[in-house]
C-alpha positions in Angstrom: 0.0 -0.1 -0.1 1.0 3.4 -0.9 0.0 6.6 1.1 0.4 9.9 -0.3 0.0 13.1 1.6 -0.5 16.2 -0.6 0.3 19.7 1.0 -2.1 22.4 0.2 -1.7 24.3 -3.0 0.1 21.2 -4.5 -1.1 20.1 -8.0 -3.1 16.8 -8.0 -0.6 14.1 -8.8 -1.2 11.0 -11.2 0.2 7.9 -9.3 1.8 5.5 -11.9 3.1 2.3 -10.3 5.2 0.1 -12.2 3.9 -3.4 -11.9 6.8 -5.9 -11.6 4.7 -9.1 -11.0 1.4 -10.2 -12.9 -1.8 -10.1 -10.8 -0.3 -8.1 -8.0 -0.8 -4.2 -7.6 -0.5 -2.0 -4.6 -3.4 0.1 -3.3 -3.0 3.9 -3.3 -4.3 6.2 -1.0 -4.1 10.1 -1.5 -4.8 12.1 1.6 -6.4 9.0 3.0 -8.7 8.3 -0.1 -8.2 5.5 -2.2 -7.4 6.3 -5.9 -7.3 4.7 -9.2 -4.0 4.1 -10.7 -2.7 3.6 -14.3 0.0 0.6 -14.2 3.0 0.9 -16.2 4.6 -2.6 -16.9 7.3 -1.0 -19.2 8.9 1.2 -16.5 12.3 0.0 -15.4 13.0 -0.8 -11.7 15.4 1.6 -10.3 16.0 3.0 -6.7 19.2 5.1 -7.3 20.0 8.1 -9.5 22.7 6.2 -11.6 22.8 3.2 -13.9 21.2 2.1 -17.2 17.6 1.6 -15.4 17.8 5.2 -14.2 18.8 6.4 -17.7 15.8 4.6 -19.1 13.5 6.2 -16.7 14.9 9.7 -17.5 14.2 8.8 -21.2 10.7 7.3 -20.6 9.2 9.8 -18.4 9.2 12.7 -21.2 8.3 10.3 -23.9 5.5 9.0 -22.2 3.9 12.0 -20.5 5.1 14.7 -23.1 7.0 16.6 -20.7 10.4 18.2 -20.9 12.2 16.2 -18.1 12.2 14.3 -15.1 12.2 16.9 -12.2 12.6 15.0 -9.0 13.5 11.4 -7.9 13.5 9.7 -4.5 14.3 5.9 -4.3 15.3 3.1 -1.9 15.8 -0.5 -2.3 13.3 -1.3 0.6 10.5 0.9 2.0 12.0 3.0 4.8 10.3 3.8 8.3 10.3 7.6 7.3 8.2 8.7 4.1 9.8 10.0 1.1 9.5 13.8 0.9 9.4 15.4 -2.3 9.5 19.1 -1.9 11.5 20.7 -4.8 12.6 20.4 -8.4 16.2 19.2 -8.8 18.6 21.0 -11.0 20.8 18.0 -11.4 21.9 17.9 -15.1 21.7 14.1 -15.3 17.8 14.4 -15.1 17.8 15.6 -18.6 17.8 13.1 -21.5 20.4 14.8 -23.5 22.7 15.7 -20.6 25.9 14.4 -22.4 25.5 16.8 -25.2 27.2 19.5 -23.1 30.2 17.1 -22.4 31.4 16.4 -26.0 32.9 18.7 -28.5 35.0 20.4 -25.7 38.1 19.1 -27.1 39.3 18.4 -30.8 39.9 14.8 -31.5 42.8 14.0 -33.6 41.8 13.5 -37.4 43.3 10.1 -37.4 41.1 8.8 -34.6 37.8 10.2 -35.6 36.6 7.3 -37.7 37.2 5.0 -34.8 34.5 6.8 -32.6 31.7 4.3 -32.3 30.8 0.8 -31.2 33.6 -1.9 -30.9 33.1 -4.5 -33.5 33.4 -8.0 -32.3 35.9 -10.2 -34.2 35.5 -14.0 -34.7 38.9 -14.7 -33.3 41.7 -12.2 -32.0 44.9 -12.2 -33.9 46.8 -13.3 -30.6 45.7 -15.0 -27.5 47.5 -16.1 -24.4 46.0 -19.4 -22.8 47.3 -21.7 -20.2 48.7 -23.7 -23.2 50.5 -20.8 -24.8 50.2 -18.1 -27.4 47.6 -18.9 -30.0 48.2 -17.0 -33.3 45.4 -16.8 -35.8 46.4 -17.6 -39.4 44.9 -16.1 -42.4 44.8 -19.3 -44.4 45.7 -22.4 -42.2 43.8 -21.5 -39.1 45.4 -21.0 -35.7 48.8 -22.3 -34.3 49.8 -23.0 -30.8 53.3 -21.7 -29.5 53.6 -24.1 -26.3 54.3 -22.3 -22.9 57.5 -24.0 -21.8 57.5 -25.8 -18.4 60.1 -23.4 -16.9 57.7 -20.4 -17.4 55.0 -19.4 -15.0 51.4 -21.1 -15.2 48.9 -19.0 -16.9 45.2 -19.4 -15.5 43.7 -16.0 -16.4 45.1 -13.7 -19.2 43.9 -10.4 -20.8 44.1 -10.2 -24.7 47.5 -10.6 -26.1 49.2 -8.3 -28.9 52.1 -8.7 -31.5 54.8 -6.0 -32.0 55.0 -5.8 -35.6 58.4 -4.2 -35.4 60.2 -7.0 -33.6 57.9 -9.8 -34.1 57.4 -10.3 -30.4 54.3 -11.5 -28.7 53.0 -10.0 -25.6 50.5 -11.3 -23.1 49.4 -10.3 -19.7 48.3 -12.6 -17.0 45.7 -11.5 -14.2 46.3 -14.3 -11.7 48.2 -13.3 -8.4 50.7 -10.3 -9.0 50.2 -10.4 -12.8 52.8 -10.9 -15.3 53.8 -9.7 -18.7 55.0 -12.6 -20.7 56.8 -12.3 -24.1 57.7 -14.7 -26.6 60.4 -13.6 -29.5 59.3 -15.1 -33.1 63.0 -14.1 -34.0 64.9 -16.4 -31.6 62.0 -18.5 -30.4 62.5 -17.5 -26.8 60.2 -16.8 -23.8 60.7 -14.4 -20.9 58.8 -12.8 -18.2 59.2 -9.2 -18.9 57.9 -7.4 -15.7 55.2 -7.9 -13.0 51.9 -5.9 -13.1 52.2 -5.5 -9.1 48.5 -6.7 -8.8 47.0 -4.4 -11.5 44.5 -6.4 -13.3 44.6 -5.4 -17.1 41.4 -5.9 -19.1 42.7 -5.4 -22.6 46.1 -4.6 -24.1 46.9 -2.1 -26.9 50.1 -2.0 -28.8 51.5 1.4 -29.5 53.8 0.9 -32.5 54.9 4.5 -32.9 55.5 5.1 -29.2 57.0 1.6 -28.6 54.8 0.8 -25.7 52.1 -1.4 -24.2 48.9 0.3 -23.1 46.7 -1.7 -20.7 43.4 -0.2 -19.6 42.6 -1.7 -16.1 39.7 -3.6 -15.1 37.2 -0.9 -13.9 36.0 -3.1 -11.1 39.7 -2.5 -9.5 40.4 1.0 -10.5 40.2 3.6 -13.3 43.5 3.9 -14.9 46.0 2.7 -17.4 49.2 0.5 -17.1 51.9 1.4 -19.4 55.1 -0.5 -20.4 57.7 1.2 -22.5 59.2 -1.4 -24.6 62.6 0.3 -25.4 63.7 0.2 -21.7 64.6 -3.4 -22.1 65.5 -5.5 -19.0 64.8 -2.2 -16.9 61.1 -2.1 -18.1 58.8 -1.3 -15.4 54.9 -0.7 -15.5 53.9 2.9 -15.2 50.5 3.5 -13.7 48.5 6.3 -14.8 45.3 7.2 -13.0 42.3 8.7 -15.2 39.9 11.3 -14.4 36.3 10.3 -14.1 34.6 8.6 -16.9 31.6 10.9 -17.5 28.6 8.8 -18.8 30.0 5.3 -18.1 27.3 4.5 -15.4 24.5 5.1 -18.1 25.3 1.7 -19.8 25.3 -0.7 -17.0 23.9 -1.1 -13.4 26.7 -0.4 -11.0 24.9 -2.2 -8.0 24.7 -5.5 -9.9 26.9 -5.8 -12.9 30.7 -5.6 -13.7 31.8 -2.4 -15.1 32.2 -2.1 -18.9 35.4 -2.9 -20.5 37.6 -0.1 -21.9 39.1 -1.0 -25.3 41.9 1.1 -26.8 41.1 1.4 -30.4 43.7 4.0 -31.7 46.5 6.5 -30.6 47.8 9.6 -31.8 50.9 10.8 -30.0 49.9 10.7 -26.3 46.1 10.8 -27.2 44.5 7.6 -26.7 40.9 6.7 -27.9 39.1 4.4 -25.5 35.6 2.9 -26.1 33.7 1.6 -23.1 31.5 -1.3 -24.0 30.4 -4.7 -22.7 33.2 -7.4 -22.3 34.7 -8.4 -25.5 34.3 -12.0 -25.2 30.4 -11.0 -25.1 30.9 -8.8 -28.1 32.4 -11.6 -30.1 29.7 -13.9 -29.1 26.8 -11.4 -29.8 27.7 -8.0 -31.4 24.5 -6.6 -30.5 25.5 -5.9 -26.9 28.0 -3.3 -28.0 25.4 -1.0 -29.2 25.7 1.1 -25.9 29.1 2.6 -25.8 31.1 5.9 -24.5 34.1 7.0 -26.4 36.8 8.8 -24.1 40.1 10.6 -25.3 42.8 10.1 -22.9 46.1 11.9 -22.4 48.2 8.9 -21.4 50.6 11.1 -19.6 48.4 12.9 -17.4 45.2 10.9 -17.2 43.0 13.8 -18.3 39.9 12.3 -19.9 37.3 13.9 -22.3 34.2 12.3 -23.4 34.1 12.5 -27.3 31.1 10.4 -28.2 28.3 8.1 -27.0 25.4 6.0 -28.2 21.7 6.7 -27.5 20.2 6.1 -24.0 19.1 2.5 -23.7 15.4 1.8 -23.8 13.9 -0.8 -21.5 10.5 -2.5 -22.4 7.9 -1.5 -24.8 4.7 0.4 -24.1 2.7 -2.8 -24.9 -0.7 -2.4 -23.3 0.3 0.4 -20.9 -2.2 3.3 -20.4 -0.8 6.8 -20.8 -2.4 9.0 -18.3 -4.4 12.0 -19.8 -2.4 15.4 -20.3 -3.7 17.6 -17.3 -3.3 14.9 -14.6 0.5 14.8 -14.9 1.1 18.7 -15.5 2.1 21.2 -13.0 -0.3 23.8 -14.4 -0.7 23.4 -18.0 -0.5 21.1 -21.0 2.4 21.3 -23.3 6.3 20.7 -22.7 6.6 21.0 -18.8 8.3 18.9 -16.2 7.1 16.2 -13.8 6.8 18.0 -10.5 5.3 16.1 -7.8 5.8 18.7 -5.3 5.2 18.5 -1.3 4.2 15.1 -1.4 4.6 12.9 1.8 4.7 9.2 0.8 5.1 6.0 2.7 4.7 2.4 1.7 3.5 -0.5 3.9 3.9 -4.4 2.8 0.7 -6.2 1.8 
């Protein structure tokens, strides 16, 4: 049961529950009087002001009710002892459907990288892969070949994607178990070696910067927001340089931070020290189903400072369809008039009891 207390002078609200289960609906009392409600089965369930479900709500409210924006939000995972109080309109920019528009276009993207802004395309098989058995190298004609891992090398249980240095013909792979190691195999002299330790930094993907002679490894965002960089020309003295990155604006829009692992940062190109990263679903999933990469964010990162700029993004995700849902008539959802307004449930005191 939902109990709503409307302060004097507050426009009469229309209550729109989002029904989660078939055949179950909560009773709604407005100032002690039972009122009829229009159940919306397509509304996403969210109790926080971040995540893809909240973005879907921000998108659906103006679309379903012909208003300009969501103006206020209160939520909780479970009903609280104290009621929700909605007393003012929020000026939070993230309540706007197109709030990311103001974030892009701030910096010039190098011309060589502009065509790479977009969803990451899944490949049937990566060119190089490090497994427990060794390096697997994809062939253009004869299929994959395995370069077996010698017995005197550390075991590999979990690895990030591997890369090939076209200049030297060296294969590099990064392990993610224990401290993490960068392992190399030279095609020239058929030798294996451990290049250096990752110091417990988990790399999610690996990118080869041929011009800058460095391996750039975006970190697992579940661990931290940053890059690990290995300068290859340092030889036996090579150490992993750690670079912390600024906030990734808009990242939380494409997943549920409370229940899902963060997206993967995939490096797709570099120009000087400016690296283009695409945030997308895990690449293993992309290869199985390319459609999961349709929601993405593109970031331009200065690998020397960690400064980040949002330079592109996909449309906000939609959840569900209108189906048989009933849209309330215009006057019942407005503050004072029809037309493009804002949803403003002002001065409402709401409590819920289990039933």
